[in-house]
matplotlib code that plots the C-alpha trace (Angstrom):
import matplotlib.pyplot as plt

x = [2.2, 0.9, 3.2, 3.0, 5.7, 4.4, 3.1, 0.5, -2.7, -4.8, -8.3, -10.7, -14.2, -16.2, -18.5, -18.7, -15.2, -13.5, -15.2, -14.8, -10.8, -10.4, -12.2, -10.0, -6.6, -7.7, -4.8, -2.1, 0.7, -0.4, -1.9, -5.2, -6.6, -10.0, -10.9, -14.3, -16.7, -19.8, -19.6, -21.8, -21.3, -24.1, -26.3, -27.2, -29.0, -31.8, -32.4, -35.5, -37.1, -35.9, -37.6, -40.6, -41.0, -40.1, -36.8, -35.1, -31.8, -29.9, -30.7, -28.8, -26.3, -24.4, -21.8, -18.4, -16.6, -19.2, -18.7, -14.7, -14.8, -13.1, -10.4, -7.1, -5.0, -8.3, -8.4, -11.6, -11.2, -14.4, -13.0, -13.2, -10.0, -8.8, -5.7, -3.5, -0.1, 1.1, 5.3, 4.9, 2.8, 0.3, -3.1, -4.8, -8.2, -10.3, -12.7, -14.5, -12.3, -9.4, -7.0, -5.1, -2.0, -1.4, 1.5, 0.8, 2.6, -0.4, -3.8, -7.0, -9.2, -12.9, -14.7, -17.6, -19.9, -22.7, -26.1, -25.1, -27.6, -25.5, -24.5, -28.1, -26.8, -29.8, -31.8, -31.1, -33.1, -36.2, -35.2, -33.7, -31.1, -30.8, -27.1, -26.9, -29.6, -29.5, -31.3, -33.5, -34.6, -35.3, -37.5, -39.5, -40.4, -41.6, -43.4, -45.3, -46.1, -47.4, -50.6, -50.8, -50.4, -53.4, -55.7, -55.5, -55.7, -58.0, -58.6, -58.6, -55.2, -52.9, -54.5, -53.6, -49.9, -49.6, -50.5, -48.7, -44.7, -41.9, -39.2, -36.7, -34.8, -35.7, -33.0, -33.4, -33.3, -36.0, -38.4, -37.8, -38.7, -41.7, -43.4, -42.8, -44.6, -47.5, -47.6, -47.9, -51.1, -52.7, -51.9, -50.2, -52.2, -55.8, -58.4, -56.2, -57.1, -61.2, -60.7, -58.5, -58.4, -54.5, -55.2, -55.6, -52.0, -50.2, -46.7, -45.0, -41.4, -39.8, -36.2, -34.5, -34.1, -36.5, -37.1, -36.9, -34.1, -31.8, -29.2, -31.3, -32.5, -35.3, -38.1, -37.2, -37.6, -41.0, -42.3, -41.0, -42.8, -46.0, -46.2, -45.5, -48.4, -50.6, -49.6, -50.9, -47.0, -47.1, -44.0, -43.1, -39.9, -38.1, -38.4, -35.5, -35.6, -35.1, -36.1, -37.3, -38.4, -40.5, -44.2, -43.2, -40.8, -40.6, -39.7, -38.5, -39.6, -36.6, -38.4, -39.9, -38.5, -41.8, -41.9, -44.3, -44.9, -45.7, -47.0, -45.9, -44.3, -42.6, -39.5, -37.1, -33.8, -32.5, -30.9, -27.3, -24.0, -20.5, -17.6, -16.5, -14.0, -11.0, -10.8, -10.4, -7.7, -5.6, -5.6, -4.6, -1.7, -0.5, -1.0, -3.9, -7.2, -10.5, -13.6, -16.7, -18.3, -15.1, -13.7, -10.2, -8.7, -7.1, -4.3, -5.7, -4.8, -6.8, -3.4, -3.3, -0.9, 2.8, 1.6, 1.6, 1.0, -2.1, -5.4, -8.8, -11.7, -15.7, -17.6, -14.6, -12.4, -13.3, -11.7, -13.2, -16.5, -17.4, -20.6, -20.8, -22.7, -22.1, -20.6, -17.5, -17.2, -16.4, -14.6, -12.3, -12.0, -10.7, -8.7, -6.6, -6.3, -5.0, -2.5, -1.3, -1.2, 0.8, 3.4, 3.7, 4.1, 6.6, 4.0, 3.1, 0.7, -3.1, -2.3, -5.1, -8.7, -11.2, -15.0, -17.1, -20.7, -23.2, -26.3, -28.9, -31.7, -34.6, -38.0, -41.0, -43.5, -44.2, -43.9, -42.7, -39.3, -36.6, -33.5, -31.0, -28.0, -25.8, -28.6, -31.1, -33.8, -36.4, -39.5, -42.9, -42.8, -39.3, -37.1, -38.7, -37.8, -34.2, -34.2, -35.0, -32.2, -29.5, -30.1, -30.7, -26.9, -25.4, -26.9, -23.8, -24.5, -26.9, -29.0, -29.8, -31.1, -33.4, -35.0, -35.1, -36.7, -39.7, -40.0, -40.6, -42.9, -45.0, -44.6, -45.2, -47.2, -49.2, -49.8, -48.1, -44.8, -43.0, -40.8, -43.3, -41.7, -40.6, -38.4, -37.9, -34.2, -33.4, -34.7, -33.5, -30.3, -29.9, -31.5, -28.7, -25.9, -27.3, -27.3, -23.4, -22.4, -24.1, -22.0, -18.7, -16.0, -13.3, -11.5, -8.7, -9.0, -9.9, -12.4, -14.0, -13.7, -15.7, -18.1, -18.8, -19.6, -21.7, -24.2, -24.3, -25.1, -27.8]
y = [4.6, 1.5, 0.7, -2.1, -4.0, -3.3, 0.4, 1.4, 3.0, 4.8, 5.7, 7.9, 7.5, 4.7, 6.4, 6.1, 7.4, 5.6, 2.3, 2.3, 3.4, 0.4, -1.9, -0.8, -1.7, -5.2, -6.5, -4.0, -4.6, -2.4, -2.9, -1.1, 0.5, 2.2, 4.3, 5.4, 7.0, 4.6, 1.0, 0.8, 2.3, 4.2, 4.5, 8.3, 9.0, 6.6, 8.1, 9.6, 6.2, 5.2, 8.2, 7.7, 3.9, 2.4, 1.0, -0.2, 1.0, -2.2, -2.2, 1.0, 0.5, -2.7, -3.4, -2.4, -5.3, -7.5, -5.3, -5.9, -9.3, -11.0, -8.2, -9.8, -6.6, -4.5, -3.6, -1.5, 0.5, 2.2, 5.7, 9.8, 11.1, 13.8, 14.9, 14.4, 15.4, 15.6, 16.1, 12.9, 10.9, 10.0, 9.7, 9.8, 8.8, 7.9, 4.9, 3.1, 4.8, 4.4, 6.8, 5.5, 6.8, 5.3, 5.9, 6.0, 6.1, 7.2, 8.5, 9.0, 11.6, 10.7, 11.9, 13.5, 16.0, 17.1, 19.2, 23.0, 25.2, 28.2, 29.9, 29.2, 25.9, 26.5, 25.5, 21.9, 21.5, 21.8, 20.3, 17.5, 17.0, 14.2, 13.2, 9.9, 7.1, 8.8, 11.6, 9.3, 7.7, 10.8, 12.0, 8.7, 9.5, 13.0, 12.1, 9.3, 10.7, 14.1, 12.0, 10.2, 14.2, 14.9, 12.4, 13.4, 17.3, 19.3, 22.1, 22.5, 24.7, 21.8, 19.5, 21.6, 22.7, 18.7, 17.9, 20.6, 19.4, 21.5, 20.3, 23.2, 22.6, 22.3, 19.9, 16.2, 15.0, 18.0, 16.9, 13.5, 13.8, 15.8, 13.9, 10.5, 12.7, 13.4, 9.4, 8.5, 11.3, 10.3, 6.5, 5.0, 6.2, 6.5, 5.2, 4.3, 7.5, 8.3, 11.6, 13.2, 12.6, 12.3, 13.6, 16.9, 17.3, 20.3, 19.8, 22.6, 22.7, 25.8, 27.3, 30.8, 29.6, 30.8, 27.0, 23.4, 21.3, 24.1, 22.0, 20.3, 21.5, 24.2, 22.1, 19.1, 21.5, 22.8, 19.7, 18.5, 21.4, 20.7, 16.7, 18.3, 20.3, 17.7, 15.6, 18.8, 19.9, 23.9, 24.7, 27.9, 29.5, 32.8, 32.0, 32.4, 31.0, 33.3, 31.6, 27.8, 26.9, 24.2, 25.3, 26.6, 28.7, 32.6, 32.8, 36.2, 36.5, 37.4, 39.1, 41.8, 41.3, 40.4, 37.7, 35.5, 32.7, 29.1, 26.9, 23.5, 20.8, 18.7, 20.6, 18.8, 20.5, 19.7, 22.9, 22.6, 20.9, 21.7, 19.7, 17.7, 19.8, 17.4, 19.4, 22.5, 21.1, 19.3, 22.8, 24.5, 22.1, 21.9, 25.5, 24.8, 26.6, 25.5, 26.7, 28.2, 25.1, 24.2, 21.7, 21.3, 22.8, 19.6, 19.2, 17.2, 14.5, 14.7, 15.0, 17.8, 20.6, 20.4, 16.8, 13.9, 11.3, 12.7, 12.4, 14.2, 12.8, 13.1, 15.9, 16.7, 17.7, 21.5, 20.4, 22.2, 22.7, 19.1, 18.2, 16.4, 13.6, 9.8, 9.1, 12.0, 10.2, 6.4, 7.9, 10.0, 7.4, 5.1, 7.4, 8.3, 4.7, 4.0, 6.4, 4.8, 1.0, 2.6, 4.1, 1.5, -1.3, 1.5, 2.0, 5.4, 7.3, 7.5, 11.6, 14.0, 12.9, 13.2, 13.2, 10.8, 12.5, 9.7, 11.8, 13.2, 11.9, 12.9, 10.8, 12.7, 9.8, 6.5, 5.9, 9.5, 10.9, 13.0, 12.2, 14.5, 12.2, 14.3, 15.7, 13.1, 14.5, 11.6, 12.5, 10.3, 6.4, 6.0, 8.5, 6.3, 2.6, 4.0, 5.6, 2.1, 0.5, 3.1, 3.0, -1.0, -1.4, 0.7, -0.8, -2.8, -6.8, -9.0, -9.3, -5.6, -5.5, -8.3, -6.9, -3.5, -4.6, -6.4, -3.4, -1.2, -3.3, -3.3, 0.5, 1.3, -1.3, -2.1, 0.6, -0.8, 0.8, -2.1, 0.2, 2.1, 1.3, 4.6, 5.5, 8.6, 7.5, 9.6, 13.0, 12.5, 12.2, 15.2, 17.3, 15.9, 16.3, 19.9, 20.7, 19.9, 21.9, 24.9, 24.2, 23.7, 27.0, 27.0, 23.9, 21.8, 21.4, 17.6, 19.1, 20.7, 17.9, 15.5, 18.9, 18.6, 15.3, 15.4, 17.9, 15.5, 12.3, 14.4]
z = [7.6, 5.8, 2.2, -0.3, -2.3, -6.0, -7.0, -5.0, -6.2, -3.6, -4.8, -2.9, -3.5, -4.4, -7.1, -10.6, -10.8, -8.5, -8.9, -12.7, -11.9, -10.0, -12.2, -15.0, -13.2, -12.6, -14.7, -14.1, -11.7, -8.8, -5.7, -5.0, -1.9, -2.3, 0.5, 0.6, 3.0, 2.2, 2.0, -0.9, -4.8, -4.7, -8.6, -7.8, -11.0, -9.6, -5.7, -6.8, -7.2, -3.7, -2.6, -4.2, -3.4, -6.3, -5.7, -2.6, -1.5, -2.1, -5.8, -6.7, -3.8, -3.8, -1.5, -3.2, -1.9, -3.7, -6.6, -6.2, -4.3, -7.5, -8.3, -6.0, -6.5, -4.9, -0.9, 0.0, 3.2, 4.8, 6.2, 6.0, 4.5, 6.7, 5.4, 2.0, 2.0, -1.5, -0.8, 1.2, -0.9, 1.6, 2.6, 6.4, 7.1, 9.9, 10.3, 12.7, 15.7, 14.1, 12.1, 9.5, 6.6, 3.7, 1.6, -2.3, -5.9, -8.0, -5.9, -7.6, -6.2, -7.3, -4.0, -5.7, -5.1, -2.7, -2.4, -2.6, -1.0, -2.1, 0.7, 2.8, 4.6, 7.3, 4.2, 4.7, 7.8, 5.8, 2.5, 2.3, -0.9, -3.2, -3.1, -0.7, 0.3, 3.7, 1.8, -0.3, 3.0, 4.7, 1.8, 1.4, 5.2, 4.7, 1.5, 2.1, 6.2, 4.6, 3.2, 7.0, 8.4, 5.7, 6.8, 10.3, 9.5, 11.6, 9.5, 5.6, 6.3, 7.8, 5.1, 2.2, 3.9, 4.2, 0.8, -1.1, -1.9, -3.2, -5.6, -6.1, -9.0, -12.5, -13.6, -14.2, -10.9, -10.1, -13.0, -12.0, -8.4, -9.4, -11.5, -9.2, -6.6, -9.2, -10.0, -6.3, -5.8, -9.0, -9.4, -6.4, -3.5, -5.1, -3.0, -0.1, 2.2, 3.5, 4.5, 2.0, -2.4, -2.7, -6.4, -4.7, -4.0, -5.1, -6.4, -7.6, -9.5, -8.9, -10.5, -11.1, -14.5, -17.2, -18.2, -17.1, -18.2, -19.4, -20.6, -23.1, -26.5, -26.0, -27.6, -25.2, -22.4, -23.8, -24.0, -20.7, -19.3, -21.1, -19.9, -16.5, -16.2, -17.7, -14.5, -12.8, -11.7, -10.8, -13.1, -11.7, -13.5, -12.2, -8.9, -6.1, -2.9, -0.1, 2.9, 4.3, 7.4, 8.7, 7.4, 3.8, 2.0, 0.4, -3.2, -4.8, -8.2, -10.8, -13.0, -10.7, -7.3, -5.9, -3.1, -2.1, 0.5, -0.6, 2.6, 2.5, 5.0, 2.1, 0.2, -1.8, -2.9, -6.3, -6.9, -7.3, -6.6, -4.9, -4.8, -1.8, 0.2, -0.1, -3.7, -2.4, 0.1, -2.7, -5.0, -2.1, -1.2, -4.9, -5.8, -8.4, -9.3, -8.5, -10.1, -8.2, -7.1, -5.6, -8.3, -9.1, -12.4, -13.7, -16.8, -19.9, -18.6, -15.2, -13.2, -10.9, -11.8, -10.6, -9.4, -12.1, -9.8, -8.7, -10.5, -9.8, -12.0, -11.9, -9.9, -8.2, -11.7, -13.4, -17.1, -20.6, -18.5, -18.5, -16.6, -13.4, -14.9, -14.3, -17.9, -17.0, -13.7, -15.4, -18.4, -16.4, -13.4, -16.6, -18.5, -15.1, -14.4, -17.9, -17.6, -14.5, -16.0, -19.1, -16.4, -14.5, -17.4, -19.6, -22.2, -24.0, -22.0, -23.4, -23.4, -23.0, -21.7, -24.5, -23.5, -25.4, -24.7, -24.7, -24.5, -21.7, -20.7, -18.6, -17.5, -16.5, -15.8, -16.6, -20.6, -21.1, -21.0, -23.2, -24.6, -26.2, -28.0, -30.6, -32.8, -31.8, -29.8, -28.6, -26.5, -25.0, -24.9, -27.1, -24.8, -22.1, -23.1, -24.7, -20.9, -19.4, -21.5, -20.5, -16.8, -16.7, -18.8, -16.2, -13.0, -11.1, -10.7, -12.8, -9.5, -9.2, -12.6, -12.6, -9.3, -10.5, -14.0, -12.0, -9.7, -12.5, -14.2, -10.9, -10.2, -14.5, -15.3, -12.5, -10.1, -6.9, -5.1, -3.3, -0.9, 1.2, 4.5, 6.4, 9.1, 11.4, 12.0, 9.6, 10.4, 14.3, 13.2, 10.8, 13.6, 16.2, 13.5, 12.9, 16.5, 16.4, 13.4, 15.1, 18.3, 16.5, 16.7, 14.4, 14.0, 11.5, 7.9, 9.0, 11.2, 8.4, 6.2, 9.1, 9.4, 5.8, 6.0, 8.9, 7.6, 4.4, 6.4, 7.9]

ax = plt.figure().add_subplot(projection="3d")
ax.plot(x, y, z, "-o")
ax.set_aspect("equal")
plt.show()
């Protein structure tokens, strides 16, 4: 078991919660070990731009080691957490062929959330989510090669099926994805093909809810739906997906129960999230509760009931109905770290976590977005400029901000997209890993965690 002389803080996850917790401990008298299943910090809100060729994965996923290299009290380790022993205060993880156990004095769990298929995990084979770099790269391959298949189609039916794109989920991710596919078809790819007109592509935005962006003000939701329709997006609400296969999906109306088939070769799933299974493991061992999404119901200071040395933050915590957004992860990660630093220094603790809501934003297309900050409601170009500024601000690293701004200029002011290279590697990996999933029988809690990771990486 690995130990340190000073107070040892183990952080699980390199997302917003984990990274900002580590940075908050820069001047504390502690040693920090950050364990993550990836070697990068992912700026998840911009994954859809990787999928549609605007940005490269490196611009939104800088290496965690590079981000923290000047912070001498942090060690970064690659691995999947297999077990957390709350009584022994230890974390066991597997990484690169080895299994390591770390002891901790304080633990911050920021393992985040993945895509939820609401019990229909087989949907993942034909409808990738939007939670990882692998997801975005696979979607990029599917989207751009769909136009290639349409160019080669032998029949009108095959061409129409290849040129139909369905985005399931009308939250911010779904809206942004549908808008960018429409921009691709109408602007970026226009005139590049000889047998098809890319502008005839059919983009369907589907959700069981009665309006798009249901978490936004109703007026902003209506404005978003109107703008999407003007882009040519077919907005369909009140539709529940009941089946997905290689050539399309079946949708049941929530109004009359009728079912309808949509023929489409490209389906993007942006309809829900579920907490990392590590949350349920910790909750069960602590005797704590979880919500329907598997998030741990924590104490007001984000600690686990009965274990004040263990903190659960970000998308993995359930507290006061807070949403699973980047700002909640950033602020809760910082709060947990501030509590640890205060304890080590013998200072008064900061007390309950208070979330400062900085508002919500979503882009629709170039020069159009919606923003809601307190009582302020913005739409159109002003909201889009605000969106640009905020997202640049939260990107990690000056280099990434400069290159992102350059690529935005190329894509939004011009018509080009610099990241159109595609690979079939992600599709092959998904097929192989799903076969492994089907063959897996039983297994331990650690097996289940690894199994879940395999599904998400696929």
